[in-house]
C-alpha positions as CSV (number, residue, x, y, z in Angstrom):
1,M,-48.9,-44.8,19.3
2,A,-45.1,-44.8,19.5
3,K,-43.0,-45.6,16.5
4,K,-39.6,-47.4,16.3
5,N,-36.7,-45.0,16.1
6,T,-34.5,-45.4,13.0
7,A,-33.0,-42.0,13.4
8,D,-29.9,-43.2,15.2
9,K,-29.2,-45.7,12.4
10,S,-27.8,-43.1,10.1
11,V,-25.9,-45.1,7.4
12,L,-24.0,-43.4,4.6
13,D,-25.5,-45.9,2.1
14,N,-28.8,-44.0,2.5
15,V,-27.1,-40.7,1.5
16,K,-25.8,-40.5,-2.0
17,I,-23.0,-38.2,-3.2
18,L,-24.5,-37.7,-6.7
19,S,-21.6,-35.7,-7.9
20,A,-18.5,-33.8,-6.7
21,T,-16.6,-32.2,-9.6
22,I,-13.8,-29.8,-9.6
23,T,-12.9,-27.7,-12.7
24,S,-9.4,-26.5,-13.5
25,N,-8.7,-22.8,-13.9
26,E,-6.2,-23.7,-16.7
27,P,-7.2,-25.1,-20.1
28,T,-6.0,-28.6,-21.0
29,Q,-2.7,-28.7,-22.9
30,G,-3.5,-28.6,-26.6
31,D,-7.2,-27.9,-25.9
32,S,-9.2,-24.8,-25.0
33,K,-11.4,-26.7,-22.6
34,Q,-10.8,-26.7,-18.9
35,R,-10.4,-30.1,-17.3
36,T,-13.0,-31.4,-14.9
37,I,-12.4,-34.3,-12.5
38,N,-15.1,-36.1,-10.5
39,L,-14.0,-36.6,-6.9
40,Q,-17.1,-38.7,-6.0
41,G,-15.2,-42.1,-6.0
42,G,-12.6,-41.0,-3.5
43,F,-15.0,-39.4,-1.0
44,S,-14.0,-39.6,2.6
45,E,-15.8,-36.8,4.5
46,C,-17.9,-33.7,3.9
47,N,-19.1,-30.9,6.2
48,I,-21.7,-28.4,5.1
49,N,-21.9,-25.3,7.4
50,E,-24.6,-22.7,7.6
51,S,-25.0,-19.8,10.1
52,I,-27.3,-16.8,10.6
53,F,-24.1,-14.8,11.5
54,S,-22.3,-15.8,8.3
55,D,-22.9,-14.1,5.0
56,T,-22.3,-17.3,3.0
57,V,-22.1,-21.1,3.4
58,K,-18.9,-23.0,3.8
59,V,-18.1,-26.6,2.9
60,S,-15.1,-28.9,3.6
61,Y,-14.6,-31.9,1.4
62,I,-12.0,-34.6,2.1
63,F,-11.1,-37.2,-0.6
64,V,-8.5,-39.8,-1.1
65,E,-6.7,-39.2,-4.4
66,S,-5.3,-42.0,-6.5
67,A,-5.0,-42.3,-10.3
68,A,-8.3,-42.0,-12.1
69,F,-8.9,-42.4,-15.8
70,D,-10.6,-40.4,-18.5
71,D,-10.4,-40.4,-22.3
72,T,-6.8,-39.1,-22.1
73,G,-5.6,-41.8,-19.7
74,A,-4.5,-41.8,-16.0
75,I,-5.0,-38.4,-14.3
76,T,-4.6,-37.1,-10.7
77,V,-5.9,-33.9,-9.2
78,K,-2.6,-32.6,-7.8
79,E,-0.6,-33.4,-11.0
80,D,-3.0,-32.9,-13.8
81,L,-5.5,-30.3,-12.6
82,P,-3.7,-28.7,-10.7
83,I,-5.3,-27.0,-7.7
84,N,-4.4,-23.3,-7.4
85,T,-7.5,-22.2,-5.3
86,T,-10.6,-20.4,-6.7
87,E,-11.4,-23.5,-8.9
88,D,-15.1,-24.2,-9.4
89,F,-16.4,-27.0,-7.2
90,E,-19.9,-28.4,-7.7
91,I,-21.4,-30.9,-5.3
92,N,-24.8,-32.7,-5.3
93,I,-26.0,-34.7,-2.3
94,K,-29.2,-36.7,-1.8
95,D,-30.4,-38.0,1.5
96,D,-32.6,-41.1,2.1
97,N,-35.7,-39.0,2.1
98,G,-35.0,-37.7,-1.4
99,N,-33.9,-34.2,-0.3
100,V,-31.2,-32.8,-2.5
101,L,-28.5,-30.2,-1.8
102,Q,-26.8,-28.6,-4.8
103,M,-23.9,-26.2,-4.3
104,N,-21.8,-24.3,-6.7
105,L,-18.6,-23.3,-4.8
106,N,-15.1,-22.2,-5.2
107,V,-11.9,-23.6,-3.6
108,N,-10.6,-21.3,-0.9
109,E,-7.9,-23.5,0.6
110,H,-6.5,-27.0,0.0
111,T,-4.4,-29.1,2.3
112,T,-2.7,-32.5,1.9
113,I,-3.6,-34.2,5.2
114,S,-1.5,-37.4,4.5
115,E,0.4,-38.9,1.7
116,T,1.8,-42.3,0.8
117,A,3.6,-43.7,-2.3
118,N,0.2,-44.7,-3.8
119,N,-2.3,-42.0,-2.7
120,A,-2.9,-38.8,-0.8
121,T,-5.7,-37.5,1.4
122,I,-6.7,-34.0,0.5
123,L,-8.9,-31.5,2.2
124,L,-10.7,-28.8,0.1
125,K,-12.2,-25.8,2.0
126,C,-14.8,-24.4,-0.3
127,V,-16.8,-21.2,-0.1
128,S,-19.7,-19.6,-2.1
129,E,-18.8,-17.5,-5.1
130,E,-20.1,-14.4,-3.4
131,F,-17.5,-14.9,-0.5
132,L,-14.6,-14.3,-3.0
133,T,-16.5,-11.7,-5.1
134,N,-16.8,-9.6,-2.0
135,E,-13.0,-9.1,-2.2
136,V,-12.9,-7.9,-5.9
137,V,-15.7,-5.4,-6.2
138,V,-16.8,-2.4,-4.2
139,V,-20.2,-0.5,-3.8
140,R,-20.0,2.8,-5.5
141,S,-23.7,3.7,-6.0
142,G,-26.1,5.7,-3.9
143,Y,-29.3,4.0,-2.7
144,S,-32.7,5.2,-1.5
145,G,-36.0,3.5,-0.8
146,E,-36.5,0.3,1.1
147,I,-33.4,-1.2,2.6
148,S,-34.3,-4.7,1.4
149,K,-34.5,-3.5,-2.2
150,S,-31.1,-1.8,-1.8
151,I,-29.5,-4.9,-0.4
152,E,-31.0,-7.1,-3.2
153,S,-29.6,-4.6,-5.7
154,I,-26.1,-4.9,-4.2
155,L,-26.3,-8.7,-4.4
156,K,-27.7,-8.9,-8.0
157,N,-26.1,-5.9,-9.7
158,T,-22.8,-5.4,-7.8
159,M,-21.9,-8.9,-6.9
160,K,-23.7,-10.5,-9.9
161,S,-25.2,-13.2,-7.7
162,K,-27.7,-15.5,-9.3
163,K,-29.2,-16.8,-6.1
164,N,-32.7,-16.0,-4.9
165,F,-33.2,-13.2,-2.4
166,V,-35.8,-14.3,0.1
167,M,-37.8,-12.3,2.7
168,K,-40.5,-13.7,4.9
169,K,-44.1,-13.1,3.7
170,N,-45.7,-9.8,4.9
171,E,-42.4,-8.6,6.5
172,K,-41.8,-4.9,5.9
173,S,-38.6,-3.0,5.3
174,Q,-38.0,0.7,6.1
175,K,-36.6,3.4,3.8
176,L,-33.0,4.7,4.1
177,R,-30.8,6.8,1.8
178,F,-27.1,6.0,1.8
179,N,-24.0,5.8,-0.3
180,G,-21.7,2.8,-0.9
181,N,-18.5,4.9,-0.3
182,N,-16.4,2.3,-2.1
183,N,-16.9,-0.2,0.8
184,K,-17.1,-3.9,0.3
185,P,-20.5,-5.3,-0.5
186,F,-21.0,-7.4,2.6
187,Y,-19.8,-4.6,4.9
188,T,-22.4,-2.3,3.3
189,I,-25.1,-4.9,3.5
190,N,-24.5,-5.6,7.2
191,W,-24.3,-1.9,7.9
192,A,-27.6,-1.3,6.3
193,S,-29.4,-4.3,7.8
194,K,-28.7,-3.1,11.3
195,R,-30.7,0.0,10.5
196,D,-33.8,-1.8,9.3
197,T,-36.9,-2.6,11.3
198,P,-40.1,-4.4,10.4
199,D,-42.2,-1.8,12.3
200,K,-41.3,1.9,12.1
201,N,-43.8,2.8,14.8
202,K,-42.4,0.2,17.3
203,P,-38.7,0.0,16.5
204,V,-37.5,-3.5,17.3
205,G,-34.5,-3.2,15.1
206,G,-32.2,-5.5,13.3
207,F,-32.2,-7.7,10.2
208,L,-29.9,-10.5,9.2
209,L,-28.7,-11.5,5.8
210,F,-27.4,-15.1,5.5
211,E,-27.1,-17.9,2.9
212,T,-28.7,-21.3,3.2
213,T,-28.4,-24.3,0.9
214,N,-31.2,-25.8,-1.2
215,S,-31.6,-28.0,-4.3
216,K,-31.1,-25.0,-6.6
217,G,-27.7,-23.7,-5.6
218,G,-28.6,-21.8,-2.4
219,Q,-30.5,-18.6,-1.5
220,F,-29.9,-15.5,0.5
221,N,-32.3,-14.9,3.4
222,Y,-33.1,-11.4,4.7
223,V,-35.0,-11.7,8.0
224,S,-35.7,-9.6,11.0
225,I,-34.5,-10.9,14.3
226,D,-37.9,-10.8,16.0
227,S,-39.5,-12.8,13.2
228,L,-36.9,-15.5,13.7
229,F,-38.3,-16.2,17.2
230,T,-42.0,-15.8,16.4
231,Q,-42.0,-18.3,13.5
232,E,-43.6,-21.7,13.9
233,S,-41.3,-24.7,14.8
234,K,-40.4,-26.6,11.7
235,K,-39.9,-29.9,13.4
236,K,-40.1,-31.5,16.9
237,F,-37.4,-33.6,18.5
238,I,-37.2,-35.5,21.8
239,Y,-34.2,-36.5,23.9
240,N,-34.7,-39.6,26.1
241,E,-33.2,-43.0,26.8
242,N,-35.9,-45.0,25.0
243,P,-35.6,-46.6,21.5
244,T,-39.0,-45.2,20.3
245,I,-40.2,-41.8,19.1
246,P,-43.5,-40.7,20.7
247,E,-46.4,-39.6,18.5
248,G,-46.1,-36.0,17.4
249,F,-42.3,-35.9,17.2
250,N,-40.2,-36.0,14.0
251,G,-37.1,-37.6,15.4
252,K,-34.8,-38.2,18.3
253,I,-31.9,-36.2,19.6
254,L,-28.8,-38.4,19.7
255,D,-26.6,-36.1,21.8
256,V,-27.1,-32.9,23.8
257,G,-24.4,-30.6,25.1
258,L,-23.7,-27.0,26.2
259,S,-22.7,-24.7,23.4
260,D,-19.4,-22.9,23.4
261,S,-21.2,-19.9,22.0
262,T,-23.3,-19.2,25.2
263,K,-22.4,-15.8,26.4
264,S,-20.9,-15.2,29.8
265,A,-22.2,-12.4,32.2
266,L,-19.2,-10.3,31.3
267,Q,-19.9,-10.6,27.5
268,R,-23.6,-9.7,28.0
269,L,-22.7,-6.7,30.1
270,R,-20.1,-5.4,27.7
271,S,-22.3,-5.9,24.6
272,G,-25.2,-3.9,26.1
273,A,-27.7,-6.7,25.7
274,Y,-30.2,-5.3,28.3
275,I,-29.5,-1.7,29.4
276,T,-27.6,0.8,27.3
277,K,-26.9,4.5,27.1
278,T,-26.9,6.7,24.0
279,V,-25.2,10.1,23.7
280,T,-26.5,12.1,20.6
281,F,-25.5,15.4,19.1
282,D,-27.4,17.2,16.4
283,P,-25.2,19.7,14.5
284,S,-28.3,21.4,13.0
285,N,-29.4,22.8,16.3
286,K,-26.4,22.0,18.5
287,K,-28.6,19.8,20.8
288,Y,-26.8,17.3,23.1
289,V,-28.9,14.5,24.7
290,E,-28.2,11.5,27.0
291,E,-30.7,8.7,27.1
292,F,-31.0,5.4,28.9
293,H,-32.6,2.3,27.2
294,L,-34.0,-0.8,28.9
295,H,-34.3,-3.5,26.2
296,N,-37.3,-5.7,26.9
297,P,-39.1,-7.0,23.8
298,D,-42.7,-8.0,24.0
299,L,-43.2,-11.4,25.6
300,K,-45.1,-12.6,22.5
301,D,-42.0,-11.9,20.4
302,I,-39.5,-14.0,22.4
303,A,-38.9,-17.7,22.1
304,A,-39.6,-18.8,25.7
305,K,-41.3,-17.6,28.8
306,R,-39.2,-14.9,30.3
307,L,-36.0,-12.9,29.8
308,P,-33.0,-13.7,32.0
309,T,-33.0,-11.9,35.3
310,F,-29.8,-10.1,36.3
311,N,-28.6,-9.4,39.8
312,K,-29.9,-5.9,40.8
313,K,-26.3,-4.9,41.6
314,F,-25.5,-5.0,37.9
315,Q,-28.8,-3.6,36.4
316,K,-27.1,-0.5,35.1
317,P,-26.2,0.8,31.6
318,T,-23.2,-1.3,30.4
319,A,-22.6,0.1,26.9
320,T,-22.7,3.6,25.5
321,T,-23.3,4.5,21.9
322,Y,-22.2,7.9,20.6
323,I,-24.3,9.3,17.7
324,L,-23.9,12.2,15.4
325,K,-27.4,12.8,14.0
326,D,-27.8,13.1,10.2
327,T,-30.5,15.7,10.2
328,G,-30.9,17.1,6.6
329,V,-28.4,14.7,5.1
330,L,-29.4,13.2,1.7
331,P,-33.1,14.3,1.7
332,E,-35.2,12.6,-0.9
333,G,-37.3,14.2,-3.7
334,N,-36.9,17.2,-6.0
335,T,-35.5,20.5,-4.9
336,K,-38.7,21.7,-3.2
337,E,-39.1,18.4,-1.4
338,Q,-35.5,18.4,-0.3
339,I,-35.9,21.8,1.3
340,Q,-39.0,20.7,3.1
341,N,-37.2,17.6,4.4
342,S,-34.0,19.5,5.3
343,E,-34.8,19.4,9.0
344,K,-35.8,15.8,9.1
345,Q,-33.5,13.0,10.3
346,N,-32.6,10.5,7.6
347,F,-32.4,7.6,10.1
348,S,-33.5,7.2,13.7
349,E,-30.2,5.9,15.1
350,T,-31.4,6.2,18.7
351,D,-34.5,4.0,18.3
352,I,-33.6,1.5,15.7
353,A,-29.8,0.9,15.7
354,N,-29.6,0.9,19.5
355,Q,-32.4,-1.6,19.8
356,A,-30.9,-3.7,17.1
357,R,-27.6,-3.8,19.0
358,A,-29.4,-5.2,22.0
359,R,-31.4,-7.8,20.0
360,Y,-28.3,-9.1,18.2
361,N,-26.7,-9.8,21.6
362,Q,-29.8,-11.2,23.2
363,I,-30.0,-14.0,20.6
364,Q,-27.3,-16.0,22.3
365,S,-28.7,-15.8,25.9
366,H,-29.3,-19.5,26.2
367,M,-27.7,-22.0,23.9
368,I,-27.4,-25.8,23.6
369,T,-25.9,-28.1,21.0
370,V,-27.8,-31.1,19.7
371,T,-27.0,-33.8,17.2
372,I,-29.6,-35.6,15.2
373,S,-29.5,-38.0,12.2
374,G,-28.9,-36.1,8.9
375,D,-31.8,-33.9,7.9
376,F,-31.2,-31.7,4.9
377,T,-34.6,-30.0,5.3
378,L,-33.3,-28.0,8.3
379,H,-31.4,-24.8,7.8
380,A,-29.9,-22.0,9.9
381,G,-32.7,-19.6,10.8
382,D,-35.3,-22.3,11.2
383,C,-37.0,-23.0,14.6
384,I,-37.4,-26.5,16.1
385,Y,-39.1,-27.7,19.2
386,V,-36.9,-29.6,21.7
387,D,-38.3,-31.8,24.5
388,S,-36.6,-33.9,27.2
389,A,-37.7,-35.5,30.5
390,S,-37.5,-33.5,33.8
391,F,-34.7,-34.5,36.2
392,K,-37.4,-34.4,39.0
393,S,-39.9,-36.8,37.3
394,I,-39.3,-38.8,34.2
395,D,-43.0,-38.6,33.1
396,R,-42.9,-34.8,33.1
397,P,-41.1,-32.6,30.6
398,N,-38.1,-30.4,31.5
399,T,-39.6,-26.9,32.0
400,F,-36.3,-25.1,31.7
401,V,-34.6,-26.6,28.7
402,G,-37.7,-27.7,26.7
403,G,-39.4,-25.5,24.2
404,K,-38.7,-23.6,20.9
405,Y,-35.2,-22.9,19.8
406,L,-33.7,-21.1,16.8
407,I,-31.0,-22.8,14.8
408,I,-28.1,-20.4,15.0
409,D,-25.8,-22.6,12.9
410,L,-25.6,-26.2,11.8
411,C,-23.3,-28.6,10.2
412,H,-24.4,-31.5,8.0
413,H,-21.6,-34.1,8.5
414,L,-21.2,-37.1,6.1
415,S,-18.5,-39.8,6.5
416,S,-18.2,-43.5,6.6
417,K,-19.7,-43.4,10.1
418,G,-23.0,-42.0,8.8
419,C,-24.8,-38.8,8.2
420,F,-25.6,-36.4,11.1
421,T,-26.7,-32.9,11.6
422,K,-25.2,-31.0,14.5
423,M,-26.9,-27.7,15.5
424,N,-26.2,-24.9,17.9
425,L,-29.6,-23.9,19.1
426,S,-30.4,-20.6,20.9
427,R,-33.2,-18.5,22.3
428,D,-33.4,-15.0,23.8
429,S,-35.2,-16.1,26.9
430,S,-35.7,-19.0,29.3
431,G,-38.5,-21.3,30.6
432,R,-41.1,-23.2,28.8
433,K,-43.6,-21.0,27.0
434,A,-46.2,-23.1,25.3
435,Q,-48.3,-26.1,26.1
436,F,-47.1,-29.4,24.8
437,T,-47.8,-33.2,25.1
438,R,-46.2,-34.7,28.2
439,V,-43.3,-37.1,27.9
440,L,-44.4,-40.7,28.2
441,S,-42.7,-42.9,30.8
442,P,-40.5,-45.8,29.6
443,I,-43.2,-48.4,30.5
444,E,-45.9,-46.4,28.7
445,E,-43.8,-46.1,25.6
446,Q,-42.9,-49.8,25.5
447,T,-46.4,-51.0,26.2
448,G,-48.2,-48.3,24.1
449,T,-50.3,-47.2,27.1
450,G,-50.6,-43.7,28.4
451,D,-52.7,-40.8,27.4
452,D,-51.1,-39.0,24.4
453,A,-53.7,-36.3,24.6
454,F,-52.7,-35.1,28.1
455,F,-51.5,-31.5,28.1
456,F,-49.9,-29.5,30.9
457,T,-49.5,-25.8,31.6
458,T,-46.3,-24.5,33.1
459,L,-46.4,-21.9,35.8
């Protein structure tokens, strides 16, 4: 049975700004307490941004300022707070399904968009506390053991983050010994994550660290690239011209477009997404080696059916990595064990880092942008299933565009026009991979006829 679509009727009344408070950096005159002003009443627009390529979340909040009142009388943000940047900003939002997002942020920028004699429209660009902490601390310690444990230690002990550090269940992290060298925390974290792999015997290379929102202030996710594409789809959405949602789908796609993030042929070649060359030199034995690498992950580890096929004229190494091997550098254990390990390489740069480079660049092989009604349960790093009718036949699904996609980044947009979630979706391959229920024709959807149990297999 098809159900009536209410997804496109995204009304702000169903989404509640529970609170939006900003706290001054300066104590109130004659009082040691810092003044807090609630910006909820003047709300105009809010955008919440997450990305798997961004260490932290970012939020923009627009409000109309006029005189408000507290126990001291009339107050305004610009005159009585005032805003100097770095102020604490806390926002709580609840959607019509009861999902709550709670964020503790800091003001990074503020801009007066417009101003009259009676009010002003102000834009606050807010960031996570860790975004600014990254600028005031450095990593001094040395680390050994699992890379995931080292990264968690940097977040918890160096950056003093209180947010949860989350890894996927049963996902493994490899061991690496390294020093912080007084580098910034996120630089060190991203450097180490590229050297991690969930399988040492079959290097697939590359982890990502990124923040997502939740009801408890957010969390940091540490996930391997390959596991992003092999996870199950969280929800299923359909794009068609009918006002109904077929059985088995969670909602409708309101708009589809090509993403600006899709990489051109030139960008793919320069990045070494498919064929690379490594030049290594080992100072311990003065050995010089040149190797070529064809980066083809297992078909079971990709999102769709096949990898893109390049013209044979351009199937040559397009990026070269130069590596100085670290044989005998920072061996683990006591003196005897260090001597025994003095001829071992600390990290297999050729296998892991080179493959990681390719997988990072394969992520954005095929991208689309979709907009749905506001859904706070979706986050960057989730997979969703997208379906649309074929241009050849409306009762058949599109075998090129349809299938599983990874949410690269998203923006939850709230304004007087409604609440919407806009997502850049990507996959490392093309073609429909799995079986799925066929798309019903308009007549079948309107009349409730048609065989929902019919399945097809793509060739």
